[in-house]
PAZAPA-4460 file (N, C-alpha, C; in steps of 0.05 Angstrom, whole numbers, plus 32768, in hexadecimal, padded with zeros to 4 digits):
% residues 272
    n_x    n_y    n_z   ca_x   ca_y   ca_z    c_x    c_y    c_z   seq   type   mol
   87D1   89E1   8799   87EE   89DC   8797   87F9   89D3   87B2     1      M     A
   880B   89C0   87B1   8819   89B7   87CA   882D   89CC   87D2     2      D     A
   882F   89D1   87ED   8842   89E3   87F7   885E   89D8   87F2     3      R     A
   8871   89E9   87EA   888C   89E0   87E5   889F   89EA   87FA     4      E     A
   88B1   89D9   8803   88C7   89E1   8815   88E0   89E6   8805     5      F     A
   88F2   89F6   8811   890B   89FC   8803   8923   89EF   8811     6      R     A
   8939   89EE   8802   8952   89E3   880D   8959   89F2   8827     7      K     A
   895E   89E2   883C   8965   89EE   8856   894E   89EF   8869     8      G     A
   8935   89EE   885E   891D   89ED   8870   891D   89D4   8880     9      D     A
   8911   89D5   8898   890D   89BD   88A9   88F0   89B6   88A9    10      T     A
   88EA   899D   88A1   88CE   8994   88A0   88C7   8985   88BA    11      I     A
   88B1   898E   88C6   88A7   8981   88DF   88BB   8982   88F6    12      L     A
   88D0   8992   88F3   88E4   8994   8908   88F8   897D   8908    13      G     A
   88F5   896A   88F5   8905   8952   88F6   8917   894E   88DD    14      Y     A
   890E   895A   88C6   891C   8953   88AD   8924   896D   889E    15      Y     A
   893F   896F   8899   8949   8986   888B   8949   8980   886D    16      E     A
   893E   8993   885D   893C   8990   8840   8957   8994   8834    17      V     A
   8961   8980   8825   897B   8981   8817   8976   8988   87FA    18      L     A
   8960   897F   87EF   895B   8984   87D2   893E   897C   87CC    19      D     A
   8934   8986   87B5   891B   897C   87AA   8923   8967   8795    20      V     A
   8918   894F   8798   8920   8939   8786   890A   8931   8773    21      I     A
   88F2   893C   8777   88DD   8935   8765   88C3   8945   876A    22      G     A
   88B5   894A   8754   889B   8956   8755   8889   8946   8743    23      R     A
   8873   893C   874F   8861   892C   873F   8844   8933   8744    24      G     A
   8832   8923   8739   8815   8928   873D   880D   8925   875A    25      D     A
   881D   8915   8769   8814   890E   8784   8826   891B   8799    26      F     A
   8833   8931   8794   8842   893F   87A8   885F   8945   87A0    27      G     A
   886C   8953   87B2   8889   895A   87AF   8899   8947   87BF    28      V     A
   88B0   893E   87B4   88C2   892C   87C3   88DC   893A   87C9    29      V     A
   88E5   8938   87E2   88FD   8945   87EB   8912   8931   87F4    30      Y     A
   892B   8938   87EF   8941   8929   87FC   8945   8937   8817    31      K     A
   8943   8928   882D   8945   8935   8847   895A   8926   8858    32      V     A
   8963   8933   886D   8974   8927   8881   8967   892A   889C    33      K     A
   8966   8914   88AA   895A   8914   88C5   896D   8924   88D8    34      G     A
   8961   8937   88E6   8971   8948   88F8   896C   8941   8916    35      V     A
   8958   8932   891B   8952   8928   8936   8940   8910   8934    36      R     A
   893C   8902   894B   892B   88EB   894B   8938   88D2   8940    37      G     A
   8927   88BF   893A   8931   88A4   8932   8940   88A4   8917    38      R     A
   893B   88B8   8906   8949   88B9   88EC   8960   88CD   88EC    39      Y     A
   8969   88D6   8903   897E   88EA   8904   8997   88E0   88F4    40      R     A
   89A1   88F2   88E2   89B9   88EB   88D3   89B3   88DB   88BA    41      G     A
   899B   88D1   88B6   8994   88C1   889F   898A   88D2   8888    42      K     A
   8991   88CA   886F   8986   88D7   8857   896E   88C7   884E    43      I     A
   8958   88D5   884A   893E   88C9   8843   8930   88D9   882D    44      L     A
   891B   88CE   8822   890A   88DD   8810   88F0   88E3   881E    45      A     A
   88E6   88FB   881C   88CD   8904   8829   88BA   890F   8814    46      L     A
   88A3   8903   8812   888E   890D   8800   8879   891C   8810    47      K     A
   8872   8934   8806   885E   8944   8814   8847   894A   8802    48      V     A
   882F   8947   880C   8817   894D   87FC   8804   895E   880D    49      A     A
   87F7   8972   8801   87E5   8982   8810   87CB   898A   8800    50      S     A
   87CB   8985   87E6   87B1   898A   87D8   87A1   8970   87D7    51      N     A
   8786   8973   87D5   8775   895B   87D7   877B   8945   87C4    52      P     A
   8783   894C   87AB   8789   8937   8797   87A2   8927   879F    53      Y     A
   87B8   8935   87A5   87D0   8927   87AC   87CE   8919   87C7    54      S     A
   87BE   8925   87DA   87BA   8918   87F4   87AD   88FD   87F1    55      L     A
   8799   88FB   87E0   878A   88E2   87DC   879D   88CC   87D3    56      E     A
   87AD   88D3   87BE   87BE   88BE   87B3   87D6   88B7   87C5    57      H     A
   87E1   88CB   87D2   87F8   88C6   87E4   87EF   88B6   87FC    58      L     A
   87D7   88BC   8806   87CC   88AC   881C   87C8   888F   8814    59      W     A
   87BE   888B   87FC   87BB   8870   87F1   87D5   8861   87EF    60      K     A
   87EA   8870   87E6   8804   8864   87E3   8810   885C   87FF    61      E     A
   880D   886E   8812   8817   8869   882D   880A   8851   883A    62      A     A
   87EF   8850   8837   87E0   8839   8842   87E7   881F   8835    63      Q     A
   87EE   8820   881C   87F6   8807   880D   8813   87FF   8815    64      T     A
   8825   8812   8813   8842   880C   8817   8847   8802   8833    65      L     A
   8838   880B   8847   883C   8802   8862   8839   87E4   8865    66      I     A
   882A   87D8   8851   8825   87BB   8852   8838   87AB   8841    67      L     A
   8849   87BA   8831   885A   87AC   881E   8877   87AE   8827    68      L     A
   8885   8797   8825   88A1   8796   882C   88AF   8783   8819    69      N     A
   88BE   878F   8806   88CB   877F   87F1   88E4   878E   87E8    70      H     A
   88FA   8780   87E2   8913   878D   87D9   8910   879E   87C0    71      P     A
   88FB   8799   87AF   88F8   87A8   8797   88E0   87BA   8797    72      N     A
   88D7   87C1   87AF   88C2   87D6   87B3   88CD   87EA   87C7    73      I     A
   88CA   8804   87C0   88D4   8819   87D1   88C9   8816   87EE    74      I     A
   88DA   8819   8801   88D3   8816   881D   88C8   882F   8829    75      S     A
   88B0   882E   8835   88A5   8844   8843   88AF   8843   8860    76      L     A
   88B9   8859   886A   88C4   885A   8886   88AE   8861   889A    77      Q     A
   889F   8877   8894   8889   887F   88A5   8879   8895   8897    78      S     A
   8862   889C   88A3   8853   88B2   8898   8844   88C0   88AE    79      Y     A
   883D   88D9   88A9   8830   88E9   88BD   881C   88FC   88AF    80      L     A
   8803   88FC   88B9   87EF   890E   88AE   87E9   8924   88C2    81      Y     A
   87ED   893D   88BA   87E7   8954   88CB   87CB   895E   88C3    82      K     A
   87B8   8955   88D3   879C   895B   88CD   8796   8979   88CD    83      K     A
   87A2   8988   88E0   879D   89A5   88E2   87A6   89B4   88C9    84      D     A
   87BB   89AA   88BC   87C6   89B7   88A4   87BD   89A9   888A    85      K     A
   87B1   8991   888D   87AA   8982   8875   87C2   897A   8865    86      G     A
   87D8   8972   8872   87F1   896A   8865   87F8   894D   886D    87      E     A
   8802   893F   8859   880B   8923   885D   8828   8922   8856    88      L     A
   8838   8916   8868   8855   8913   8865   885C   88F5   8865    89      Y     A
   8869   88EC   884F   8870   88D0   884D   888E   88CD   8849    90      V     A
   889A   88BD   885A   88B7   88BA   885A   88BF   889F   884E    91      L     A
   88D1   88A0   883A   88DA   8888   882C   88F9   8885   882E    92      Y     A
   8902   886D   8827   891F   886A   8824   8928   887C   880D    93      E     A
   8940   8886   880E   894B   8897   87F9   8958   8886   87E3    94      F     A
   894F   888A   87CA   8959   887B   87B3   896E   888D   87A5    95      M     A
   8988   8887   87AA   899D   889A   87A2   89A2   889B   8784    96      D     A
   8998   8887   8774   899D   8888   8757   8988   8899   874A    97      V     A
   8971   889D   8756   895B   88AC   874A   8948   889A   873B    98      G     A
   8939   88A6   8729   8925   8896   871A   8931   888A   8701    99      D     A
   8924   8875   86F8   892D   8864   86E2   892D   8874   86C7   100      L     A
   891A   8886   86C4   8919   8895   86AB   8932   88A6   86A7   101      K     A
   893A   88B5   86BB   8952   88C6   86BA   896B   88B5   86B6   102      D     A
   896C   889E   86C4   8983   888C   86C2   8987   8882   86A5   103      Y     A
   8971   8879   8699   8972   886E   867D   8979   8884   8669   104      V     A
   896D   889B   866C   8973   88B1   8659   898F   88BA   865B   105      L     A
   899A   88BA   8674   89B6   88C2   8678   89CA   88AF   866B   106      S     A
   89C1   8896   8667   89D3   8882   865B   89CD   887E   863E   107      K     A
   89B8   888C   8633   89B1   8888   8617   89A6   886D   8611   108      G     A
   8999   8861   8625   898E   8846   8622   89A0   8831   862E   109      G     A
   8994   881A   8635   89A3   8805   8642   89A7   87ED   862F   110      L     A
   89BB   87DE   8634   89C0   87C5   8625   89A9   87B1   862C   111      S     A
   89A6   879D   861C   8992   8788   8622   8998   877C   863E   112      E     A
   89B1   8777   8643   89B8   876A   865C   89B0   877B   8675   113      E     A
   89B7   8795   8673   89B0   87A6   868A   8992   87AA   868C   114      E     A
   8985   87AD   8674   8968   87B0   8674   895A   8798   8681   115      A     A
   8964   8781   867C   8958   8768   8688   895C   8768   86A6   116      L     A
   8973   8772   86AF   8978   8773   86CC   8964   8786   86DA   117      R     A
   895F   879D   86CD   894C   87B0   86D7   8930   87A4   86D7   118      V     A
   8929   8797   86C0   890F   878A   86BE   890B   8775   86D4   119      L     A
   8920   8766   86DA   891E   8752   86EE   8918   875E   870A   120      W     A
   8925   8774   8710   8920   8781   872A   8903   878A   872C   121      N     A
   88F9   8797   8717   88DD   87A2   8717   88C9   878B   8718   122      I     A
   88CF   8776   8708   88BD   875E   8707   88BA   8752   8723   123      T     A
   88D0   8750   8732   88CE   8745   874D   88BC   8756   875F   124      N     A
   88BF   8770   875E   88AF   8782   876E   8891   8780   8766   125      G     A
   888D   877F   874C   8871   877E   8741   8865   8762   8748   126      L     A
   8875   874D   8747   886B   8732   874E   8861   8731   876B   127      A     A
   8870   873F   877C   8868   8741   8798   884C   874E   879A   128      F     A
   8849   8764   878C   882F   8772   878C   8819   8761   8781   129      L     A
   881E   8755   8769   8809   8744   875C   8801   872D   876D   130      H     A
   8814   8721   877B   880E   8709   878B   87FC   8710   87A3   131      S     A
   87FA   872A   87A9   87E9   8734   87BF   87D0   8741   87B5   132      R     A
   87CB   873E   879A   87B2   8748   878F   87B2   8765   8787   133      G     A
   87C9   8772   8787   87CA   878E   877F   87D1   8792   8761   134      Y     A
   87C8   87A8   8756   87CF   87B1   873B   87DC   87CC   873F   135      I     A
   87F5   87D0   8735   8803   87EA   8739   87F5   87FF   8729   136      H     A
   87F0   87FA   8710   87E1   880B   86FC   87EF   8824   86F3   137      S     A
   8809   8827   86FA   8818   883E   86EF   8836   8837   86ED   138      D     A
   883C   8820   86E2   8857   8817   86DE   8864   8827   86C8   139      V     A
   8879   8836   86CE   8887   8846   86BA   88A2   884D   86C5   140      K     A
   88B5   8856   86B4   88D0   885B   86BE   88D2   886F   86D5   141      P     A
   88C0   8884   86D5   88C1   8898   86EA   88B9   888D   8705   142      E     A
   88AD   8875   8705   88A3   8869   871E   88B5   8852   8728   143      N     A
   88CD   8851   871D   88E1   883D   8725   88FA   884C   872E   144      V     A
   8905   8844   8744   891C   8853   8750   8933   8840   8757   145      F     A
   894B   884B   8754   8963   883B   8758   8972   8842   8772   146      G     A
   897E   882D   877D   898F   8830   8795   89A8   8820   8792   147      K     A
   89BF   882E   8797   89D9   8820   8795   89DD   880D   87AC   148      R     A
   89E3   87F4   87A6   89E9   87E0   87BA   8A03   87D2   87B1   149      V     A
   8A18   87D8   87C0   8A33   87CF   87B8   8A39   87DA   879D   150      L     A
   8A3F   87C9   8789   8A46   87D2   876E   8A2F   87D1   875A   151      K     A
   8A18   87CA   8764   8A01   87C8   8751   89EA   87DB   8759   152      S     A
   89D6   87DC   8749   89BE   87ED   874F   89A6   87DA   8752   153      I     A
   8998   87DE   8768   897E   87D0   876C   8968   87E3   8765   154      V     A
   8956   87DA   8753   893F   87EA   874A   8926   87E3   8759   155      W     A
   8917   87F7   8761   8900   87F3   8772   88E7   8802   8766   156      K     A
   88D1   87F4   8768   88B8   8800   875F   88AD   8813   8774   157      L     A
   88A4   882A   876B   8899   883E   877E   8880   884B   8773   158      G     A
   8877   8860   877F   8860   8870   8778   8847   885E   8776   159      D     A
   883A   885A   878C   8823   8848   878D   8809   8857   8790   160      F     A
   8808   8870   8786   87F1   8881   8789   87D9   8878   8779   161      G     A
   87DE   8867   8764   87C8   885D   8754   87C2   883F   8758   162      L     A
   87CE   8834   876D   87CC   8817   8771   87AF   880E   8775   163      I     A
   87A8   87F7   876A   878D   87ED   876C   878D   87D0   8777   164      K     A
   8777   87C8   8781   8773   87AC   8789   8762   879F   8774   165      I     A
   8769   8787   876C   875B   8779   8757   873D   8778   875D   166      R     A
   872D   877E   8748   8710   877C   874A   8702   8794   8756   167      G     A
   8711   87A9   875C   8704   87C1   8768   8705   87D9   8755   168      T     A
   870F   87D5   873D   8713   87EC   872B   86FB   87F2   871A   169      T     A
   86F3   880B   8718   86DE   8813   8706   86EB   8823   86EF   170      S     A
   86DB   8828   86DA   86E5   8837   86C3   86F0   8852   86CC   171      V     A
   86E3   885F   86E0   86EB   8879   86E9   8706   8879   86F7   172      L     A
   870F   8861   8700   8728   885F   870E   8740   885D   86FB   173      D     A
   873B   8858   86E2   8750   8852   86CF   8762   886B   86CA   174      V     A
   877B   8868   86D0   878E   887E   86CB   87A8   8870   86C2   175      K     A
   87BC   8880   86BC   87D6   8876   86B4   87E5   888B   86A5   176      G     A
   87FB   8882   8698   880B   8895   8689   880C   888D   866C   177      T     A
   8805   88A0   865A   8804   889A   863E   881F   8890   8635   178      L     A
   881E   887A   8625   8837   886D   861C   883D   8854   862C   179      G     A
   882F   8851   8643   8833   883B   8655   8819   882E   865E   180      Y     A
   8803   8835   8651   87E8   882B   8658   87E1   8813   8647   181      I     A
   87D8   87FE   8654   87CF   87E6   8645   87B5   87EC   8635   182      A     A
   87B2   87E2   861D   879B   87E8   860C   8780   87E4   861A   183      P     A
   877E   87CE   862A   8764   87C8   8637   875D   87DE   864B   184      E     A
   8771   87EC   8656   876B   8801   8669   875B   8818   865D   185      V     A
   8760   881D   8643   8750   8831   8635   8733   8829   8632   186      F     A
   872E   880F   8634   8712   8805   8632   8706   8802   864E   187      R     A
   8714   880A   8663   8709   8809   867E   870E   87EF   868C   188      G     A
   8721   87DF   8681   8729   87C6   868F   8745   87C9   869A   189      E     A
   874A   87BC   86B0   8766   87BB   86BA   876A   87A1   86C9   190      I     A
   8781   8794   86C3   8788   877B   86CF   87A5   877C   86D8   191      H     A
   87AE   8767   86E6   87CA   8766   86EC   87DB   8765   86D3   192      R     A
   87D0   8759   86BE   87DF   8758   86A4   87E1   8774   8697   193      S     A
   87D1   8787   86A0   87D3   87A2   8696   87EE   87AE   86A0   194      S     A
   87F6   87A7   86B9   8810   87AF   86C3   8826   87A3   86B2   195      D     A
   8822   878A   86A8   8836   877D   8697   883A   878C   867D   196      I     A
   8824   8796   8671   8827   87A6   8658   8837   87BF   865E   197      F     A
   8831   87CD   8674   8840   87E5   867C   885D   87DE   8680   198      S     A
   8862   87C7   868C   887E   87BE   8691   888C   87B9   8676   199      L     A
   887D   87AF   8662   8889   87AC   8647   8890   87C7   863B   200      G     A
   887F   87DB   863F   8885   87F6   8635   889E   8800   8642   201      C     A
   88A1   87FB   865C   88B8   8804   866B   88D1   87F6   8661   202      L     A
   88CF   87DC   865C   88E6   87CC   8652   88EF   87D7   8637   203      F     A
   88DC   87DE   8626   88E2   87EA   860C   88F2   8804   8611   204      Y     A
   88E8   8815   8623   88F5   882E   8629   8912   882A   8632   205      F     A
   8917   8816   8642   8932   8811   864C   8946   880F   8636   206      L     A
   893E   8803   8620   8952   87FF   860A   8951   8815   85F4   207      M     A
   893A   8823   85F2   8937   8836   85DB   8931   8852   85E4   208      F     A
   8930   8857   85FE   892D   8873   8609   8912   887F   8600   209      C     A
   88FF   8870   85F9   88E4   887A   85F3   88D0   8863   85F7   210      R     A
   88B7   886A   85FB   88A3   8855   85FD   889C   884B   85E1   211      D     A
   888E   8834   85E0   8889   8827   85C6   8875   8837   85B4   212      P     A
   8867   884B   85BF   8853   8859   85AF   885B   8876   85AA   213      F     A
   8875   887B   85AA   887F   8896   85A7   8874   88A2   858D   214      H     A
   886A   88BB   858F   8861   88CA   8578   8863   88E8   857E   215      A     A
   8867   88F8   8569   886A   8915   856E   884F   8921   8577   216      K     A
   883A   8915   856D   881F   891F   8573   8812   890F   8589   217      D     A
   8808   891C   859E   87FC   890D   85B4   87E3   88FC   85AC   218      R     A
   87D4   8907   8599   87BC   88F8   858F   87C5   88DE   8582   219      K     A
   87DA   88E0   8572   87E4   88C8   8564   87EF   88B4   8579   220      E     A
   87FD   88BE   858D   8808   88AD   85A2   87F1   889F   85B1   221      K     A
   87DC   88AE   85B7   87C4   88A3   85C4   87B9   888C   85B4   222      M     A
   87B6   8890   859A   87AB   887C   8588   87BC   8863   8588   223      K     A
   87D7   8866   8585   87E9   884F   8585   87E7   8840   85A0   224      R     A
   87E7   884F   85B6   87E6   8842   85D0   87CC   8833   85D4   225      N     A
   87B6   8840   85CC   879B   8834   85CF   8799   8819   85C0   226      R     A
   87A5   8819   85A8   87A5   8801   8598   87BA   87EC   85A1   227      E     A
   87CE   87F6   85AE   87E3   87E4   85B8   87F5   87D9   85A2   228      G     A
   87F5   87E6   858B   8805   87DB   8575   8820   87EA   8574   229      K     A
   8835   87DA   8574   8850   87E6   8573   8863   87D3   8565   230      C     A
   8878   87DD   855A   888C   87CD   854D   88A2   87C5   8560   231      D     A
   88A9   87AB   8560   88BF   87A1   8571   88D8   87A4   8560   232      I     A
   88EC   87B4   8568   8904   87B8   8558   8912   879D   8551   233      P     A
   891C   879C   8539   892A   8784   852F   8945   8780   853B   234      E     A
   8951   8795   8546   896D   8793   854F   8970   8788   856B   235      N     A
   895B   877B   8575   895C   876E   858F   8962   8750   858B   236      L     A
   896D   8744   85A0   8971   8727   859F   8956   8718   859E   237      S     A
   8954   8701   8592   893B   86F3   8590   892D   86EF   85AB   238      P     A
   893B   86E7   85C0   892D   86E3   85DA   8920   86FD   85E5   239      P     A
   892F   8713   85E1   8925   872D   85EB   890D   8737   85DA   240      V     A
   890F   8732   85BF   88F9   873A   85AE   88E0   872A   85B5   241      R     A
   88E3   8710   85BA   88CC   8700   85C2   88C0   8708   85DD   242      E     A
   88D1   870F   85F0   88C8   8719   860A   88B8   8733   8606   243      L     A
   88C3   8745   85F7   88B6   875F   85F2   889B   875B   85E4   244      L     A
   889B   8748   85D1   8882   8743   85C2   886C   8739   85D5   245      R     A
   8874   8728   85E8   8860   871D   85FB   8857   8731   8610   246      R     A
   886A   8742   8618   8863   8757   862B   8850   876C   861F   247      L     A
   8853   8772   8605   8844   8787   85F8   882D   877C   85E7   248      L     A
   8825   8764   85EC   880E   8759   85DC   87F5   876A   85E4   249      D     A
   87E7   8775   85D0   87CF   8785   85D6   87B9   8775   85E4   250      P     A
   87B9   875B   85E0   87A4   874A   85ED   87AE   8741   8608   251      D     A
   87A1   874A   861E   87AA   8743   8639   87A9   8725   863E   252      P     A
   8799   8716   862F   8798   86F9   8633   87B1   86EB   8629   253      R     A
   87C0   86F8   8617   87D8   86EB   860C   87F1   86F5   861B   254      R     A
   87EF   8708   862C   8805   8712   863C   880A   8700   8654   255      R     A
   8820   8704   8662   8823   86F8   867D   880C   8703   868E   256      F     A
   87FE   86F2   869C   87E8   86FB   86AC   87F1   870B   86C4   257      R     A
   8808   8704   86CF   8812   8712   86E7   8831   8713   86E4   258      T     A
   883C   8724   86F6   8859   8726   86F6   8866   870C   8701   259      A     A
   8857   86FC   870F   8861   86E2   8719   8866   86D0   8701   260      V     A
   8853   86D0   86EE   8857   86C1   86D5   886F   86CB   86C5   261      E     A
   8872   86E5   86C4   8888   86F1   86B5   88A3   86E9   86C3   262      L     A
   88A4   86EA   86DD   88BC   86E3   86EC   88C4   86C6   86E6   263      R     A
   88B0   86B4   86E5   88B6   8698   86DF   88C0   8695   86C2   264      D     A
   88B5   86A4   86B0   88BE   86A3   8694   88DB   86AD   8691   265      Y     A
   88E1   86C3   869E   88FD   86CD   869D   8911   86B9   86A7   266      L     A
   890A   86AB   86BC   891C   8696   86C7   891E   867E   86B4   267      L     A
   8907   8675   86AA   8906   865E   8699   8916   8662   867F   268      K     A
   8914   867B   8674   8921   8681   865B   893F   868A   865F   269      E     A
   8948   868A   8677   8963   8692   867D   896A   86AF   8677   270      G     A
   8956   86C1   8679   895A   86DD   8672   8965   86ED   868A   271      L     A
   8966   86E1   86A1   8972   86EF   86B8   8986   86DD   86C7   272      V     A
***
């Protein structure tokens, strides 16, 4: 188990804990305020990992994010590994809206127009990753975070603990979240188009507050997700139905191969 700090604690002598904003497979995330040093007075997010499993993935995320700089990817500020304690501390920009899942559920689903705006933000971040040969491999609402900028919200892709480089993935590496996994991933394959399928599942969730393979029974949900068969609701506009159909095609060869292709399609079809 990762060690947990409480509200009012000071981490590393520099960051006062204001709140716990997330607990996941790869560590605990805190809202902190810098009390001294270069971040004094600033509100930031601090992720802490101390068990071997979360350390491995958080270290991978930190090493990746330090190389990435894009408006639709969460910005890593710095990181510190305390070898004597076996603890890794990673400091990020604070996303004041929180994660996309909570945002969508609080609104009871988004309109097509707002869902397309969110999709556009995520597509741009994912296109940046894909153009550099990366596969995110865990695109889902909980891994997208919002930040208020003037009167709008900018959505950014985060949580890179499962990120992969094209051509380096083995069957044993395949992970993801049920309801958002591309069918080929169950067969031990993963491509950049696998991220596109996950993005299609996310787009579906934006409008209907559930993934496309929702089922009461986990076994049935697994079967549906593995087959990649889902119904596209009739109450969507024709352009959005066609977009969703292409995003959720079970055959990776018929999907957009990369988020760059998807971005070009959204522009060409006037969907953004």
